[in-house]
C-alpha positions as CSV (number, residue, x, y, z in Angstrom):
1,M,112.7,96.9,84.3
2,G,111.7,93.3,84.8
3,L,109.3,91.2,87.0
4,D,108.0,92.7,90.2
5,R,105.9,91.2,93.0
6,I,103.2,93.7,94.1
7,L,100.8,93.7,97.0
8,C,97.5,95.0,95.7
9,L,96.1,97.8,98.0
10,A,93.7,99.4,95.4
11,N,91.8,98.3,92.4
12,S,89.5,101.2,92.0
13,Y,87.3,102.9,89.5
14,K,89.1,105.4,87.3
15,H,86.8,107.0,84.7
16,D,85.3,103.9,83.0
17,H,88.4,101.8,83.7
18,R,90.6,100.8,86.7
19,C,93.5,102.0,88.8
20,V,95.6,99.3,90.4
21,A,98.1,100.4,93.0
22,G,100.1,98.8,95.8
23,I,103.5,98.2,97.4
24,S,106.3,96.5,95.5
25,L,107.6,93.7,97.8
26,V,110.9,94.0,95.9
27,T,111.6,97.7,96.4
28,K,109.2,98.3,99.3
29,Q,107.9,101.4,97.4
30,W,104.4,102.4,96.2
31,V,103.6,101.7,92.6
32,R,100.6,102.6,90.4
33,L,100.2,100.4,87.3
34,V,99.5,101.9,83.9
35,G,98.6,99.9,80.8
36,R,99.0,100.6,77.1
37,Q,95.4,100.5,76.0
38,V,94.0,103.5,77.9
39,P,96.2,106.5,78.9
40,G,96.8,106.6,82.7
41,C,94.5,103.6,83.3
42,L,94.1,99.9,83.1
43,T,91.2,98.2,81.4
44,R,89.3,95.7,83.5
45,E,90.6,92.9,81.3
46,E,94.2,94.0,82.1
47,T,93.6,93.7,85.8
48,C,92.7,90.0,85.5
49,Y,94.7,86.8,85.9
50,P,94.8,84.2,83.0
51,D,91.7,82.5,84.6
52,G,89.7,85.7,84.3
53,K,89.6,86.5,88.0
54,E,90.3,90.1,88.8
55,V,93.1,91.0,91.1
56,A,91.8,91.7,94.6
57,L,93.0,93.7,97.6
58,L,95.6,91.8,99.6
59,D,96.6,89.7,96.6
60,V,100.3,89.4,95.9
61,F,100.8,89.1,92.2
62,E,103.7,89.1,89.7
63,A,103.7,91.7,86.9
64,E,106.3,92.7,84.3
65,I,107.2,96.3,84.6
66,E,108.5,98.0,81.4
67,E,109.3,101.5,82.5
68,K,108.6,104.4,84.8
69,C,106.0,106.8,83.5
70,S,105.6,109.2,86.4
71,S,104.0,112.7,86.3
72,N,103.9,115.6,88.6
73,C,100.7,114.4,90.2
74,H,101.5,110.6,90.1
75,P,105.2,110.0,90.8
76,E,104.6,106.3,91.5
77,D,103.3,105.4,88.0
78,V,104.9,102.5,86.1
79,R,103.9,101.0,82.8
80,V,103.3,97.2,82.7
81,S,103.7,94.9,79.7
82,D,101.0,92.9,78.1
83,K,102.2,89.8,79.9
84,P,99.4,88.3,82.1
85,W,99.7,88.8,85.8
86,Q,100.3,85.8,88.0
87,A,98.8,85.3,91.4
88,I,101.3,84.4,94.1
89,R,99.5,84.3,97.4
90,R,97.2,86.1,99.8
91,F,98.7,88.7,102.1
92,D,96.8,87.6,105.2
93,E,99.1,86.3,107.8
94,P,99.8,88.1,111.2
95,R,103.3,89.2,110.0
96,D,101.6,90.6,106.9
97,V,99.4,92.9,109.0
98,Q,102.5,94.1,110.8
99,F,104.1,94.9,107.4
100,L,101.1,97.0,106.5
101,A,101.1,98.8,109.8
102,A,104.7,99.9,109.1
103,F,103.5,101.8,106.0
104,V,100.7,103.7,107.8
105,N,100.9,107.5,107.6
106,K,100.9,108.5,111.3
107,S,100.6,112.2,110.5
108,P,97.1,113.9,110.6
109,S,98.0,115.4,107.2
110,I,97.3,113.3,104.1
111,M,99.2,114.3,101.0
112,Q,100.4,117.8,101.8
113,G,97.4,118.9,103.8
114,C,94.2,118.3,105.8
115,T,91.7,119.2,103.1
116,D,90.1,116.9,100.6
117,R,91.9,118.4,97.6
118,I,95.0,120.1,96.2
119,Y,95.1,123.0,93.7
120,A,96.2,121.8,90.3
121,R,98.4,124.8,89.8
122,K,100.4,123.9,92.8
123,I,101.4,120.5,91.4
124,E,101.9,121.9,87.9
125,G,104.9,123.9,89.2
126,T,106.2,121.5,91.8
127,P,105.9,117.7,91.6
128,I,104.1,116.2,94.6
129,G,106.2,113.9,96.8
130,K,103.6,111.1,96.8
131,S,100.1,110.4,95.6
132,L,99.5,107.2,97.4
133,E,99.3,106.7,101.2
134,L,97.9,104.1,103.7
135,V,96.0,105.3,106.7
136,H,94.5,103.5,109.7
137,P,91.2,105.4,110.2
138,D,89.6,106.1,113.5
139,D,85.9,106.7,114.1
140,L,85.1,105.5,110.5
141,W,81.7,106.1,109.1
142,W,80.1,105.7,105.6
143,W,77.9,108.5,104.3
144,I,75.5,107.6,101.5
145,R,73.5,110.5,100.1
146,D,71.5,111.4,97.1
147,E,72.0,114.8,95.4
148,T,69.4,115.6,92.7
149,G,69.1,111.9,91.8
150,K,72.9,111.2,91.9
151,R,74.1,108.9,94.5
152,K,77.3,109.8,96.4
153,N,79.4,107.6,98.7
154,R,81.8,109.2,101.2
155,A,84.2,107.9,103.9
156,I,84.1,110.0,107.1
157,F,87.0,109.3,109.5
158,R,89.7,110.7,111.8
159,T,93.4,110.1,111.5
160,G,96.7,111.1,113.0
161,H,98.2,110.3,116.4
162,V,99.4,113.9,117.1
163,G,96.4,115.8,115.8
164,R,92.8,114.8,115.3
165,V,91.7,115.7,111.8
166,R,88.4,114.6,110.3
167,Y,88.3,113.8,106.6
168,D,85.3,113.5,104.2
169,L,86.4,111.8,101.0
170,A,84.9,110.2,98.0
171,V,85.1,106.4,97.7
172,T,86.2,104.6,94.5
173,D,86.7,101.0,95.7
174,P,84.3,98.9,93.5
175,V,83.9,96.1,96.0
176,W,83.0,98.5,98.9
177,L,80.7,100.5,96.7
178,D,78.8,97.4,95.8
179,Q,78.0,97.0,99.6
180,L,77.1,100.7,100.0
181,N,74.8,100.6,96.9
182,L,72.6,98.0,98.6
183,L,71.7,100.5,101.3
184,P,69.4,103.5,101.5
185,A,70.9,107.0,102.0
186,G,72.2,107.6,105.5
187,F,75.2,107.4,107.9
188,Y,76.5,104.0,108.7
189,P,79.3,103.1,111.3
190,H,82.0,100.8,110.0
191,A,80.9,98.2,112.5
192,F,77.5,98.0,110.7
193,F,79.0,95.8,108.0
194,F,80.4,93.1,110.3
195,K,78.5,90.6,112.5
196,A,81.3,90.6,115.1
197,K,84.0,93.1,116.0
198,P,85.2,94.9,112.9
199,P,88.6,93.7,111.5
200,K,91.6,95.9,111.4
201,T,90.9,98.2,108.5
202,F,93.3,100.4,106.4
203,L,92.3,102.9,103.8
204,T,94.4,103.4,100.6
205,M,94.5,107.1,99.7
206,S,95.0,108.1,96.1
207,L,95.2,111.5,94.5
208,S,93.1,112.0,91.4
209,E,94.2,113.5,88.1
210,P,93.2,117.2,87.7
211,F,89.5,117.9,87.6
212,E,88.1,121.4,87.4
213,G,91.3,122.9,88.8
214,F,91.9,120.5,91.7
215,H,93.4,117.1,92.5
216,Y,91.0,115.2,94.9
217,K,92.0,112.8,97.6
218,L,90.1,109.5,97.2
219,V,89.6,106.4,99.2
220,A,90.7,104.0,96.5
221,G,90.9,100.9,98.6
222,V,89.2,99.6,101.8
223,V,91.6,97.0,103.1
224,T,90.2,94.7,105.8
225,T,92.6,92.3,107.3
226,P,91.8,88.9,109.0
227,A,93.9,89.7,112.1
């Protein structure tokens, strides 16, 4: 399919590997990149530039796309070649923030509903329309809790201009999890992590592969803009 320029909006944990997703600046469509080493994932090495630096949120990078490899639950999937990715620029100008705002889902419903999951059987029979979305959260909090010795990190937020729906979703963004893991269990407002007024923040939503009969909605990227 050729070279594509992609705005990275997620580089999240997926099993023991990574899931990189974003918006193609060529087609203006969402894409989720899949490598050849691990089914449905990218290894961490595959997400790095030639200098060894890992692709970051709001990076624009160039990658060679070989083919579409979509599934019922991940219609945006494309397979990338082994050719190293090339960093182009940071997506951090005022006009760039306006570009992101145009992609925000303004509905209170995220990926076919207002719950945190979708029945796997539903998608087995009918492909989902999209498994990636961008939201601009309102009243954003971070919930860190320990359950029988296992740490869990959740994003609590409202969204939607028409209705007011509150979501409670798992977080898989490694950079944000590193910040949360420095803190004891508890509830933290988004403003807690910034010395001044919090920057404009977007959340990249991603639908998981099936797990125990469900596809779960995840916060795969916490995108904080400079403007």
